[in-house]
C-alpha positions as CSV (number, residue, x, y, z in Angstrom):
1,E,16.4,-12.6,155.0
2,Y,13.9,-12.2,152.1
3,L,16.6,-12.8,149.5
4,R,17.8,-15.8,151.3
5,R,14.4,-17.4,151.5
6,C,13.8,-16.5,147.9
7,D,17.2,-18.1,146.8
8,R,16.0,-21.4,148.6
9,A,12.6,-21.3,146.8
10,D,12.1,-23.3,143.7
11,L,11.3,-20.5,141.4
12,S,10.8,-22.9,138.6
13,E,7.5,-23.9,140.3
14,Q,6.5,-20.2,140.8
15,D,7.2,-20.1,144.6
16,D,7.7,-16.4,144.5
17,L,4.8,-15.8,146.8
18,K,6.6,-17.7,149.5
19,C,9.4,-15.1,149.3
20,R,7.2,-12.6,151.0
21,P,7.4,-12.0,154.8
22,A,5.7,-14.8,156.9
23,W,3.5,-12.3,158.7
24,F,2.3,-11.1,155.3
25,N,1.3,-14.5,154.0
26,E,-0.2,-15.7,157.3
27,Q,-2.1,-12.7,158.6
28,I,-3.0,-10.6,155.6
29,V,-4.3,-13.7,153.8
30,A,-6.7,-14.2,156.8
31,V,-7.9,-10.6,156.5
32,S,-8.4,-11.1,152.8
33,K,-10.4,-14.3,153.3
34,C,-12.6,-12.6,155.9
35,Y,-13.1,-9.6,153.6
36,K,-14.3,-11.9,150.8
37,D,-16.9,-13.6,153.0
38,V,-18.2,-10.4,154.6
39,A,-18.3,-8.6,151.2
40,K,-20.5,-11.4,149.8
41,L,-22.9,-11.0,152.6
42,G,-22.7,-7.3,152.3
43,K,-23.6,-7.2,148.6
44,L,-26.6,-9.4,149.3
45,V,-28.1,-7.5,152.2
46,L,-27.2,-4.1,150.8
47,T,-28.9,-4.9,147.5
48,M,-32.0,-6.0,149.5
49,F,-31.9,-2.8,151.6
50,V,-31.6,-0.5,148.5
51,G,-34.4,-2.4,146.8
52,L,-36.7,-2.2,149.8
53,A,-36.0,1.6,150.2
54,Y,-36.6,2.2,146.5
55,R,-39.9,0.3,146.6
56,R,-41.0,2.4,149.5
57,Y,-40.0,5.5,147.6
58,I,-42.1,4.4,144.6
59,Q,-45.1,3.7,146.8
60,F,-44.9,7.2,148.3
61,Y,-44.5,8.7,144.8
62,W,-47.4,7.0,143.2
63,G,-49.5,7.5,146.4
64,S,-49.0,11.2,145.9
65,R,-50.0,11.0,142.3
66,K,-53.1,8.9,143.3
67,V,-54.2,11.7,145.7
68,Q,-53.6,14.3,143.0
69,G,-55.6,12.2,140.5
70,A,-58.6,11.8,142.9
71,I,-58.7,15.6,143.7
72,N,-58.5,16.5,140.0
73,N,-61.2,13.9,139.2
74,M,-63.5,15.6,141.8
75,A,-62.6,19.0,140.4
76,L,-63.4,17.7,136.9
77,I,-66.9,16.5,138.0
78,L,-67.6,19.7,139.9
79,G,-66.4,22.0,137.2
80,S,-68.5,20.3,134.5
81,V,-71.7,20.3,136.4
82,C,-71.7,23.7,138.1
83,D,-74.4,26.1,136.9
84,Y,-72.2,29.1,136.1
85,E,-75.3,31.0,134.8
86,N,-76.6,31.1,138.4
87,K,-75.0,34.3,139.7
88,T,-76.7,34.4,143.1
89,E,-74.5,35.0,146.1
90,L,-75.2,31.5,147.5
91,S,-74.2,29.9,144.2
92,V,-71.0,31.8,143.8
93,K,-70.0,31.1,147.5
94,L,-70.7,27.3,147.2
95,Q,-68.6,27.1,144.0
96,K,-65.7,28.9,145.6
97,D,-66.0,26.8,148.8
98,L,-65.9,23.5,146.9
99,E,-62.8,24.7,145.0
100,R,-61.2,26.0,148.3
101,Y,-61.9,22.8,150.2
102,L,-60.2,20.6,147.5
103,V,-57.1,22.8,147.8
104,L,-57.3,22.8,151.6
105,V,-57.5,19.1,152.0
106,H,-54.4,18.5,149.8
107,V,-52.4,21.1,151.8
108,L,-53.4,19.6,155.1
109,M,-52.4,16.2,154.0
110,Y,-48.8,17.3,153.3
111,M,-48.7,19.4,156.5
112,N,-49.2,16.1,158.3
113,I,-46.5,14.1,156.4
114,S,-44.0,16.5,154.7
115,P,-41.3,18.2,156.9
116,Y,-40.9,20.8,154.2
117,I,-44.5,21.9,154.3
118,Q,-44.6,21.6,158.1
119,E,-41.7,24.1,158.1
120,K,-43.3,26.5,155.7
121,L,-47.0,26.4,156.8
122,S,-48.9,26.2,160.1
123,L,-52.7,26.3,160.7
124,P,-52.7,30.2,161.3
125,D,-50.9,30.6,157.9
126,L,-53.9,29.0,156.2
127,G,-56.0,32.0,157.2
128,K,-53.9,34.1,154.7
129,R,-53.4,33.8,150.9
130,V,-52.2,30.2,150.0
131,M,-52.1,28.5,146.6
132,G,-53.8,31.5,144.9
133,I,-56.7,31.6,147.4
134,D,-57.0,34.7,149.6
135,K,-58.2,32.8,152.7
136,L,-57.8,29.0,152.6
137,L,-59.4,28.8,156.0
138,T,-62.1,31.3,157.3
139,E,-61.9,32.4,160.9
140,E,-64.6,30.0,161.9
141,E,-63.0,27.1,160.1
142,L,-59.6,28.0,161.6
143,N,-61.0,27.9,165.1
144,I,-62.5,24.4,164.4
145,M,-59.2,23.2,163.0
146,T,-57.2,24.5,166.0
147,Y,-59.6,22.9,168.4
148,I,-59.3,19.5,166.6
149,V,-55.5,19.7,166.7
150,K,-55.2,21.1,170.2
151,P,-58.3,20.8,172.2
152,G,-58.6,23.6,174.8
153,H,-56.2,25.9,172.8
154,A,-59.1,27.6,171.0
155,E,-62.7,28.5,171.6
156,A,-64.7,25.3,171.6
157,P,-67.2,25.2,168.7
158,D,-70.9,24.5,169.4
159,K,-71.5,20.9,170.3
160,A,-67.8,20.2,170.1
161,I,-66.6,16.6,171.1
162,I,-63.0,15.9,172.0
163,M,-61.8,12.8,170.1
164,P,-58.5,11.2,171.2
165,G,-56.0,10.9,168.3
166,A,-57.7,13.4,166.1
167,A,-54.7,15.6,165.7
168,G,-53.2,13.3,162.9
169,N,-55.8,12.7,160.2
170,G,-58.6,14.7,162.0
171,P,-58.2,18.0,160.0
172,M,-58.2,16.1,156.7
173,N,-61.1,13.9,157.5
174,T,-63.0,16.9,158.7
175,V,-62.5,18.7,155.4
176,L,-63.6,15.6,153.5
177,V,-66.9,15.7,155.4
178,W,-67.3,19.4,154.6
179,I,-66.7,18.7,150.9
180,Q,-69.5,16.1,150.9
181,M,-71.8,18.4,152.8
182,A,-71.1,21.3,150.5
183,F,-71.7,19.0,147.5
184,D,-75.0,17.9,148.9
185,R,-76.1,21.5,149.6
186,A,-75.0,22.7,146.1
187,L,-77.1,19.8,144.7
188,A,-80.1,20.8,146.8
189,E,-79.8,24.5,145.9
190,K,-79.5,23.6,142.1
191,V,-76.0,25.1,142.0
192,I,-74.8,21.9,140.4
193,C,-76.7,19.4,138.1
194,A,-79.3,22.1,137.5
195,H,-79.9,21.1,133.9
196,H,-79.2,17.4,134.1
197,S,-81.6,14.5,134.0
198,E,-82.3,12.5,137.2
199,A,-80.3,9.5,135.9
200,R,-77.3,11.6,135.1
201,T,-77.5,13.3,138.5
202,V,-77.5,10.0,140.3
203,S,-74.5,8.8,138.2
204,I,-72.6,12.1,139.0
205,C,-73.3,11.8,142.7
206,A,-72.0,8.1,142.6
207,Q,-68.9,9.0,140.8
208,F,-68.2,11.9,143.2
209,Q,-68.7,9.7,146.2
210,E,-66.4,7.1,144.8
211,H,-63.6,9.6,144.2
212,L,-64.1,11.0,147.7
213,C,-63.7,7.6,149.3
214,D,-60.6,6.9,147.0
215,L,-59.1,10.2,148.3
216,R,-59.7,9.4,151.9
217,G,-58.1,5.9,151.5
218,A,-55.1,7.3,149.6
219,M,-54.4,10.0,152.2
220,A,-54.8,7.5,155.0
221,T,-52.3,5.2,153.4
222,F,-49.5,7.8,153.9
223,G,-50.1,7.8,157.7
224,F,-50.0,4.0,157.8
225,M,-46.7,3.9,155.8
226,K,-45.2,6.6,158.1
227,Q,-46.0,4.5,161.1
228,F,-44.4,1.4,159.6
229,P,-40.9,2.6,158.4
230,I,-37.9,0.4,157.7
231,P,-36.7,-0.9,161.1
232,L,-34.0,1.3,162.5
233,A,-32.0,-1.7,163.9
234,Y,-31.8,-3.0,160.3
235,A,-30.3,0.3,159.1
236,H,-27.8,0.3,162.0
237,M,-26.7,-3.3,161.3
238,M,-26.3,-2.4,157.6
239,Q,-24.1,0.5,158.7
240,V,-21.9,-1.7,160.9
241,L,-21.6,-4.3,158.1
242,V,-20.6,-1.8,155.5
243,D,-18.1,-0.1,157.8
244,C,-16.5,-3.5,158.4
245,V,-16.2,-4.1,154.7
246,C,-14.6,-0.7,154.2
247,I,-12.1,-1.3,157.0
248,L,-11.0,-4.7,155.7
249,C,-11.0,-3.5,152.1
250,P,-7.4,-1.8,152.1
251,F,-5.7,-5.0,153.4
252,A,-7.6,-7.3,151.1
253,V,-7.1,-5.2,148.0
254,M,-3.4,-4.8,148.8
255,Y,-2.9,-8.5,149.3
256,E,-4.8,-9.5,146.1
257,I,-3.0,-6.9,143.9
258,D,0.4,-7.8,145.4
259,S,-0.2,-11.5,144.9
260,V,-1.1,-11.0,141.2
261,V,1.9,-8.9,140.5
262,V,4.4,-11.2,142.3
263,S,3.0,-14.2,140.6
264,K,3.4,-12.6,137.2
265,A,6.6,-10.5,137.6
266,G,8.4,-12.6,140.3
267,F,9.4,-11.4,143.8
268,R,12.8,-10.0,142.7
269,E,11.5,-8.0,139.9
270,H,8.4,-6.5,141.3
271,D,8.4,-3.1,143.0
272,P,5.9,-2.9,146.0
273,W,5.4,0.8,145.6
274,A,4.5,0.6,142.0
275,T,1.1,-0.9,142.8
276,M,0.3,1.7,145.3
277,P,-1.8,4.0,143.0
278,L,-3.8,1.1,141.8
279,T,-4.4,-0.1,145.3
280,V,-5.5,3.3,146.5
281,F,-7.9,3.6,143.5
282,G,-9.4,0.1,144.2
283,V,-10.0,1.0,147.9
284,V,-11.6,4.3,147.1
285,F,-13.7,2.8,144.4
286,I,-15.1,0.0,146.6
287,T,-15.6,2.3,149.6
288,Y,-17.4,4.9,147.5
289,F,-19.9,2.4,146.2
290,Y,-20.6,0.6,149.4
291,Q,-21.0,3.8,151.5
292,G,-22.8,5.5,148.6
293,L,-25.4,2.8,148.1
294,L,-26.0,2.7,151.9
295,S,-26.5,6.5,152.0
296,L,-28.8,6.3,149.0
297,A,-30.9,3.6,150.6
298,K,-31.2,5.7,153.8
299,V,-32.4,8.7,151.7
300,L,-34.9,6.8,149.7
301,S,-36.4,5.3,152.8
302,N,-37.8,8.8,153.7
303,P,-39.2,10.0,150.4
304,F,-40.5,13.3,151.9
305,G,-37.2,14.0,153.8
306,E,-36.4,14.3,157.4
307,Q,-34.3,17.4,158.1
308,I,-34.4,21.1,157.0
309,D,-31.1,22.8,156.3
310,P,-31.2,25.9,158.6
311,T,-29.0,27.9,156.2
312,T,-31.1,27.5,153.1
313,G,-34.5,26.6,154.6
314,E,-34.7,23.6,152.1
315,L,-34.7,19.9,152.7
316,K,-31.3,18.2,152.9
317,D,-30.8,16.0,149.9
318,K,-33.8,17.6,148.3
319,E,-32.6,16.4,144.8
320,F,-33.6,12.8,145.9
321,M,-36.9,13.8,147.7
322,I,-40.4,13.8,146.2
323,N,-41.0,17.4,145.2
324,V,-44.2,18.1,147.3
325,K,-44.3,21.8,146.4
326,Q,-44.4,20.9,142.7
327,I,-47.1,18.3,143.1
328,L,-49.2,20.9,145.1
329,K,-48.8,23.5,142.2
330,Q,-49.6,20.9,139.5
331,T,-52.8,19.9,141.4
332,R,-53.8,23.5,141.9
333,C,-53.3,24.3,138.2
334,G,-55.5,21.3,137.3
335,Q,-58.2,22.4,139.7
336,F,-58.2,25.9,138.4
337,T,-58.5,24.7,134.8
338,F,-61.4,22.3,135.6
339,F,-63.4,24.9,137.6
340,N,-63.0,27.6,135.1
341,S,-63.1,25.8,131.7
342,A,-66.9,25.7,131.7
343,V,-67.4,29.4,132.4
344,D,-67.0,30.4,128.7
345,A,-67.7,27.0,127.2
346,P,-68.9,27.0,123.5
347,T,-72.6,27.0,122.9
348,C,-72.6,23.4,121.6
349,C,-71.5,22.2,125.1
350,I,-74.4,24.0,126.9
351,T,-77.9,22.8,127.5
352,E,-80.8,24.8,126.0
353,T,-81.9,26.3,129.3
354,A,-78.4,27.3,130.2
355,A,-77.9,28.8,126.7
356,A,-81.1,30.7,127.0
357,A,-80.1,32.1,130.4
358,R,-76.7,33.2,128.9
359,L,-78.4,34.9,126.0
360,E,-80.7,36.7,128.3
361,E,-77.9,37.9,130.4
362,A,-76.0,39.1,127.4
363,E,-79.0,41.0,126.1
364,N,-79.6,42.7,129.5
365,A,-76.0,43.7,129.6
366,K,-76.2,45.2,126.2
367,D,-79.3,47.2,127.0
368,G,-77.6,48.5,130.1
369,D,-80.0,47.0,132.6
370,Y,-77.0,46.0,134.8
């Protein structure tokens, strides 16, 4: 029948396409047309989805770096103004507490937003050695934090007030208050700015307060962005659209390739099976990129990850996630440097009173007084 129809066709006018079965020309061409229209829409909305997800990823990444910068700026200010010649018990304790609180607030932030840190750390774990600090939370502080997160599950601190909704940012905000209070006490006890002029002290206090407010705002932004994710319905509709494109793709690719081959080689000469490898390759290529881009967009829309692999204890698709663990380590290294660089600073960097105190301490140690 195909040969008979082909014999009747005017091959001089390239009517070879009409030699194919009627159902092929009538039904598959409709599928091919539908595929082209759906694919155009799919490319547009999928590109928008990937762009939106990547923009969200960038916001989370630079937000993490902004928090890191604010913490390191505060560590820089504190490390440069601490009076390390003051060896009293109170001075040493306040210096360690300020350093510890900066580490603590950073860890608490990621415990609130990162599934990986949530899996690795809990509030009781902060009473142990974390990030190079023996006790990130003292027993008293741990009791306060537990009461903030779960009122009634710990001994109520003196004058405790239950605040609804405090479990989210409550611990972080509490530590920020502690940082400011510890800074004020260190200033009053001459642990910091002991050898600075009044104008310089006012400037340092203003800068520290500014960085503290920037830190609070940057940490709060993560909570706002987590509460406003990409709509789930949008992701589901994208999945349906991409699935439709992938289902129609084999028929459309087969029709287009067969039409090109028949129009060039003629119906009698062409071998339908000869184009099968190219057809399969085209279908796999298109399906891979549509489904791959959709999966990439879903991953990027959750920069800190969602699920933990029970076999490895690591985040699924961790290669695409923001490395929270590395950011915490980098910030801790910066804090350690800032807090300890001034301990053995050269003489030219030290005020005369501080230099005299250091010289006196060295002479006493030489004489064996202590």
